[in-house]
TIMIRO-991271 format. One line per field, with one value per residue (C-alpha): residue in one letter; x, y, z. Coordinates in pm, whole numbers. Example, Ala and Ser with C-alpha at 12.3 -4.5 7.8 and 13.67 -1.06 7.14 Angstrom:
% residues 2
res	a / s
px	1230 / 1367
py	-450 / -106
pz	780 / 714
END
This chain:
% residues 216
res	m / a / s / l / p / p / h / p / m / s / l / w / e / h / k / n / k / p / i / t / r / l / h / l / e / k / r / l / t / l / l / q / d / a / d / r / q / q / l / m / l / i / e / g / v / l / h / w / a / k / m / q / g / a / a / s / d / a / a / v / a / v / e / a / k / r / a / m / q / s / i / e / n / s / l / l / q / s / v / i / s / w / r / m / e / l / r / t / l / m / a / a / i / r / r / r / k / l / g / k / e / a / p / a / k / n / a / a / w / g / y / g / e / v / v / t / l / i / r / q / n / w / q / v / d / d / f / g / c / s / r / r / f / p / w / v / l / e / a / n / t / l / f / v / t / e / q / s / v / a / l / e / k / l / l / l / n / l / s / w / q / h / y / a / h / i / g / q / g / h / y / f / d / f / e / a / i / v / i / y / v / l / r / w / n / i / i / n / r / w / v / q / c / d / e / q / a / a / m / r / q / f / e / a / l / v / n / e / g / l / g / e / f / l / a / l
px	-3854 / -3921 / -4194 / -4408 / -4589 / -4442 / -4687 / -4796 / -4665 / -4937 / -5127 / -5452 / -5445 / -5525 / -5858 / -5742 / -5424 / -5184 / -5148 / -5314 / -5148 / -5169 / -4984 / -4735 / -4646 / -4584 / -4351 / -4141 / -4073 / -3797 / -3631 / -3377 / -3455 / -3284 / -3420 / -3784 / -3758 / -3665 / -3917 / -4169 / -4017 / -4075 / -4422 / -4490 / -4377 / -4525 / -4835 / -5056 / -5224 / -4920 / -4770 / -4786 / -4846 / -4834 / -5023 / -4978 / -4739 / -4487 / -4485 / -4529 / -4148 / -4039 / -4106 / -3960 / -3602 / -3544 / -3624 / -3409 / -3127 / -3165 / -3130 / -2795 / -2950 / -2933 / -3191 / -3426 / -3336 / -3455 / -3765 / -3905 / -3764 / -3951 / -4251 / -4223 / -4184 / -4449 / -4660 / -4549 / -4640 / -4977 / -5012 / -4884 / -5161 / -5416 / -5320 / -5305 / -5679 / -5798 / -5683 / -5340 / -5067 / -4713 / -4556 / -4304 / -3966 / -3898 / -4245 / -4198 / -4467 / -4335 / -4029 / -3741 / -3576 / -3896 / -4008 / -3780 / -3910 / -4293 / -4265 / -4045 / -4286 / -4615 / -4842 / -4703 / -4938 / -4646 / -4459 / -4173 / -4144 / -4203 / -3887 / -3833 / -4158 / -4382 / -4673 / -4702 / -4883 / -5140 / -5201 / -5296 / -5540 / -5689 / -5717 / -5869 / -6152 / -6229 / -6204 / -6091 / -6128 / -5856 / -5625 / -5647 / -5493 / -5230 / -5094 / -5093 / -4949 / -4701 / -4567 / -4603 / -4418 / -4113 / -4160 / -4052 / -3811 / -3569 / -3647 / -3482 / -3124 / -3283 / -3450 / -3336 / -3212 / -3372 / -3430 / -3655 / -3832 / -3929 / -4019 / -4241 / -4443 / -4475 / -4607 / -4817 / -4974 / -5046 / -5238 / -5422 / -5585 / -5642 / -5794 / -6034 / -6060 / -6385 / -6587 / -6748 / -6415 / -6262 / -6472 / -6465 / -6063 / -6113 / -6332 / -6024 / -5805 / -5937 / -6041 / -5817 / -5458 / -5284 / -5515 / -5276 / -5070 / -5344 / -5359 / -5018
py	2428 / 2437 / 2689 / 2464 / 2182 / 1822 / 1588 / 1270 / 946 / 803 / 1102 / 934 / 1065 / 1402 / 1571 / 1934 / 2051 / 2122 / 2456 / 2726 / 2841 / 3207 / 3126 / 2882 / 3181 / 3381 / 3180 / 3126 / 3531 / 3398 / 3246 / 3426 / 3590 / 3351 / 3068 / 3211 / 3268 / 2914 / 2778 / 2941 / 2813 / 2460 / 2543 / 2711 / 2430 / 2113 / 2277 / 2386 / 2651 / 2821 / 2759 / 3059 / 3085 / 2709 / 2607 / 2266 / 1943 / 2084 / 2445 / 2237 / 2033 / 2364 / 2531 / 2240 / 2217 / 2569 / 2558 / 2266 / 2498 / 2749 / 2509 / 2390 / 2143 / 1797 / 1686 / 1959 / 1905 / 1532 / 1687 / 1803 / 1576 / 1242 / 1424 / 1517 / 1215 / 1084 / 1310 / 1192 / 814 / 1001 / 1196 / 850 / 667 / 914 / 958 / 585 / 538 / 798 / 566 / 810 / 634 / 692 / 1046 / 1071 / 1052 / 1430 / 1555 / 1753 / 1658 / 1493 / 1509 / 1280 / 920 / 756 / 959 / 753 / 413 / 512 / 569 / 233 / 83 / 204 / -116 / -271 / -173 / -49 / 148 / -56 / 99 / -132 / -198 / 181 / 286 / -51 / 127 / 188 / -145 / -22 / 333 / 198 / -69 / 221 / 464 / 199 / 93 / 495 / 425 / 769 / 786 / 528 / 648 / 971 / 812 / 629 / 956 / 1139 / 873 / 785 / 1176 / 1177 / 857 / 988 / 1314 / 1160 / 915 / 1179 / 1381 / 1167 / 1328 / 1669 / 1831 / 2194 / 2325 / 2477 / 2105 / 2048 / 2343 / 2256 / 1921 / 2039 / 2285 / 2033 / 1759 / 2069 / 2080 / 1724 / 1728 / 2033 / 1837 / 1573 / 1721 / 1885 / 1609 / 1383 / 1128 / 1382 / 1603 / 1289 / 1198 / 1556 / 1513 / 1217 / 1336 / 1624 / 1346 / 1201 / 1491 / 1781 / 1803 / 1901 / 1728 / 1496 / 1829 / 1850 / 1628 / 1574
pz	1272 / 1675 / 1650 / 1419 / 1511 / 1391 / 1107 / 1293 / 1114 / 910 / 692 / 771 / 1157 / 1031 / 1061 / 1112 / 958 / 1260 / 1175 / 964 / 593 / 764 / 1066 / 865 / 640 / 926 / 1058 / 674 / 706 / 978 / 631 / 484 / 158 / -34 / 84 / 75 / -305 / -305 / -122 / -315 / -654 / -536 / -477 / -780 / -986 / -732 / -700 / -949 / -743 / -724 / -1082 / -1297 / -1671 / -1725 / -2027 / -2133 / -1966 / -2218 / -2027 / -1682 / -1777 / -1873 / -1563 / -1384 / -1556 / -1499 / -1177 / -1137 / -1316 / -1067 / -739 / -623 / -313 / -461 / -212 / -316 / -689 / -632 / -450 / -809 / -1020 / -809 / -793 / -1168 / -1281 / -1097 / -1282 / -1587 / -1521 / -1470 / -1753 / -1938 / -1774 / -1879 / -2249 / -2309 / -2137 / -2367 / -2650 / -2788 / -2952 / -2775 / -2737 / -3037 / -2954 / -2945 / -2865 / -2510 / -2305 / -1981 / -1766 / -1676 / -1751 / -1768 / -2103 / -2287 / -2080 / -2115 / -2549 / -2564 / -2321 / -2405 / -2453 / -2137 / -1819 / -1631 / -1881 / -1766 / -1473 / -1184 / -1017 / -966 / -927 / -788 / -746 / -1129 / -1165 / -896 / -988 / -1369 / -1207 / -1035 / -1273 / -1563 / -1354 / -1221 / -817 / -786 / -433 / -378 / -635 / -470 / -164 / -363 / -508 / -155 / 22 / -234 / -139 / 196 / 239 / -5 / 190 / 558 / 412 / 239 / 505 / 773 / 893 / 822 / 1140 / 1161 / 846 / 517 / 351 / 658 / 608 / 261 / 324 / 667 / 360 / 148 / 383 / 503 / 124 / 145 / 448 / 351 / 21 / 195 / 481 / 224 / 6 / -13 / -215 / -446 / -457 / -587 / -824 / -1006 / -1019 / -1122 / -1419 / -1527 / -1460 / -1785 / -1992 / -1896 / -2090 / -1730 / -1535 / -1354 / -1227 / -1021 / -755 / -729
END
């Protein structure tokens, strides 16, 4: 961690990545093999470009559950769980906008405790989840009104702030490294983002079965 340039307080301060991926990978070679494999597993679940062989929402959820079972660290488990539930809520927003009915009780499509809440509150704007996820109403409004850039910024900043919060107290341990890498991925996406790219992604969110996993 001492060899890595720090992330700033605000995601929007970034115009360039604090370190290239190539140099970041060189730093990560200092990890023990077991830790490096675990980091790769977490990135593989949370970042679409690294996911292997997942062909549906259900397959992605299965991969996340498999990763959870192989990780004993409770903080890292919470990292996966939080992001997967965020994705599940965005998947539900997309499905509902497409006019689909609530998923069947035993349907394999999402992840976490929110699946039941979503099914039971399908016609409620926030799926009954606002107390735990206060951003859901805003995300739903932005999605329905096709404000793609604002939605992109909302979702990126949610993850950025969440990682900052759970990373408090972790500075030179393995958890700090995982959080650093996940925040780097967010920076990388934001630096590369522009309005046209955001519009293309919004079309993917609406039209593709796995669209919601591309941005989050």
